MIBA-474706 format. One line per field, with one value per residue (C-alpha): residue number from 1; residue in three letters; chain; x, y, z. Coordinates in nm, 2 decimals, always signed. Layout:
! MIBA-474706
pos <- (NUM,...)
code <- (ALA,...)
unit <- (A,...)
x <- (X,...)
y <- (Y,...)
z <- (Z,...)
***
This chain:
! MIBA-474706
pos <- (1,2,3,4,5,6,7,8,9,10,11,12,13,14,15,16,17,18,19,20,21,22,23,24,25,26,27,28,29,30,31,32,33,34,35,36,37,38,39,40,41,42,43,44,45,46,47,48,49,50,51,52,53,54,55,56,57,58,59,60,61,62,63,64,65,66,67,68,69,70,71,72,73,74,75,76,77,78,79,80,81,82,83,84,85,86,87,88,89,90,91,92,93,94,95,96,97,98,99,100,101,102,103,104,105,106,107,108,109,110,111,112,113,114,115,116,117)
code <- (GLY,VAL,GLY,MET,GLY,MET,THR,ALA,PRO,VAL,SER,ILE,THR,ALA,PHE,PRO,ALA,GLU,ASP,GLY,SER,LEU,GLN,GLN,ASN,VAL,LYS,VAL,SER,LEU,ARG,ILE,PRO,SER,GLN,PHE,GLN,ALA,SER,PRO,PRO,CYS,PRO,SER,ASP,GLU,SER,ILE,LYS,ILE,GLU,GLU,ARG,GLN,GLY,MET,THR,ILE,TYR,SER,THR,GLN,PHE,GLY,GLY,TYR,ALA,LYS,GLU,MET,ASP,TYR,VAL,ASN,TYR,ALA,ALA,LYS,LEU,LYS,SER,ALA,LEU,GLY,SER,ASP,ALA,VAL,TYR,ARG,LYS,ASP,PHE,TYR,LEU,CYS,ASN,GLY,TYR,ASP,PRO,PRO,MET,LYS,PRO,TYR,GLY,ARG,ARG,ASN,GLU,VAL,TRP,PHE,VAL,LYS,GLU)
unit <- (A,A,A,A,A,A,A,A,A,A,A,A,A,A,A,A,A,A,A,A,A,A,A,A,A,A,A,A,A,A,A,A,A,A,A,A,A,A,A,A,A,A,A,A,A,A,A,A,A,A,A,A,A,A,A,A,A,A,A,A,A,A,A,A,A,A,A,A,A,A,A,A,A,A,A,A,A,A,A,A,A,A,A,A,A,A,A,A,A,A,A,A,A,A,A,A,A,A,A,A,A,A,A,A,A,A,A,A,A,A,A,A,A,A,A,A,A)
x <- (+0.00,+0.30,+0.38,+0.75,+0.77,+0.98,+1.35,+1.63,+1.75,+1.47,+1.68,+1.57,+1.77,+1.79,+1.87,+2.01,+1.93,+2.20,+2.13,+2.17,+1.80,+1.63,+1.43,+1.09,+1.21,+1.30,+1.31,+1.24,+1.40,+1.35,+1.57,+1.39,+1.44,+1.70,+1.45,+1.30,+1.62,+1.65,+1.29,+1.12,+0.74,+0.61,+0.47,+0.10,+0.14,+0.31,+0.48,+0.69,+1.00,+1.25,+1.60,+1.92,+2.19,+2.55,+2.81,+2.92,+3.17,+3.03,+3.13,+2.90,+2.80,+2.56,+2.33,+2.04,+1.69,+1.38,+1.54,+1.38,+1.47,+1.68,+1.87,+1.97,+2.06,+2.28,+2.46,+2.52,+2.68,+2.89,+3.00,+3.09,+3.30,+3.47,+3.56,+3.71,+3.80,+4.01,+3.73,+3.56,+3.19,+2.86,+2.74,+2.41,+2.25,+2.30,+2.12,+1.94,+1.89,+1.68,+1.71,+1.43,+1.06,+0.86,+0.77,+1.13,+1.18,+1.55,+1.87,+1.76,+2.01,+2.02,+2.29,+2.38,+2.57,+2.78,+2.86,+3.22,+3.30)
y <- (+0.00,+0.23,+0.41,+0.42,+0.56,+0.42,+0.37,+0.31,+0.09,-0.16,-0.48,-0.80,-1.11,-1.30,-1.67,-1.73,-2.05,-2.24,-2.04,-1.71,-1.63,-1.56,-1.83,-1.73,-1.75,-1.39,-1.20,-0.83,-0.63,-0.28,-0.10,-0.01,+0.37,+0.48,+0.60,+0.24,+0.04,-0.01,-0.13,-0.20,-0.23,-0.59,-0.68,-0.77,-0.99,-1.32,-1.33,-1.02,-1.10,-0.86,-0.97,-0.82,-0.81,-0.81,-0.59,-0.72,-0.64,-0.63,-0.61,-0.37,-0.23,+0.06,+0.14,+0.38,+0.36,+0.17,-0.17,-0.49,-0.84,-0.88,-0.56,-0.71,-1.04,-0.87,-0.64,-0.94,-1.12,-0.81,-0.78,-1.15,-1.11,-0.80,-0.98,-1.28,-1.60,-1.45,-1.28,-1.49,-1.41,-1.59,-1.76,-1.88,-1.54,-1.17,-0.85,-0.63,-0.27,+0.02,+0.36,+0.57,+0.61,+0.49,+0.84,+0.96,+0.95,+1.06,+1.00,+0.66,+0.45,+0.07,-0.16,-0.53,-0.65,-0.97,-1.05,-1.12,-1.44)
z <- (+0.00,-0.02,-0.34,-0.41,-0.76,-1.04,-1.01,-1.27,-1.41,-1.47,-1.48,-1.66,-1.59,-1.92,-1.94,-2.29,-2.48,-2.67,-2.99,-2.80,-2.80,-2.46,-2.28,-2.17,-1.81,-1.71,-1.39,-1.37,-1.09,-0.96,-0.71,-0.39,-0.34,-0.08,+0.18,+0.19,+0.19,+0.57,+0.60,+0.27,+0.27,+0.26,-0.08,-0.08,-0.40,-0.33,-0.67,-0.57,-0.37,-0.20,-0.28,-0.15,-0.41,-0.30,-0.47,-0.81,-1.08,-1.43,-1.79,-1.97,-2.30,-2.36,-2.65,-2.73,-2.87,-2.77,-2.68,-2.80,-2.71,-3.03,-2.94,-2.60,-2.77,-3.03,-2.78,-2.55,-2.85,-2.93,-2.56,-2.56,-2.87,-2.73,-2.41,-2.59,-2.41,-2.13,-1.94,-1.67,-1.62,-1.56,-1.88,-1.75,-1.74,-1.81,-1.72,-1.96,-1.82,-1.93,-1.77,-1.93,-1.90,-2.21,-2.31,-2.36,-2.73,-2.76,-2.57,-2.43,-2.24,-2.23,-2.11,-2.11,-1.81,-1.77,-1.40,-1.34,-1.16)
***
């Protein structure tokens, strides 16, 4: 029953299939605003979970526009290629991040993150 407003980024955990496409199993995460961090409100919907993320080191690439699934897949492939075989990161998932409200037409920011192991 507490309104918290929208935070950025909206982060989608993507689980790539063997062919690089995304499986239908995704997890959408929103950051809880700072003023609620110490004591977040309890969700009334059982499908919503509060998860504490530990600090992480990421490999990242950024791109603009209205991001679609194929954009994230393509930029993840480009990031993988740029990192080569020496970088050690989680291969079972990556994070797709959007920073802008839907009504922002220009200067949009999207990122793909690989989590360093």
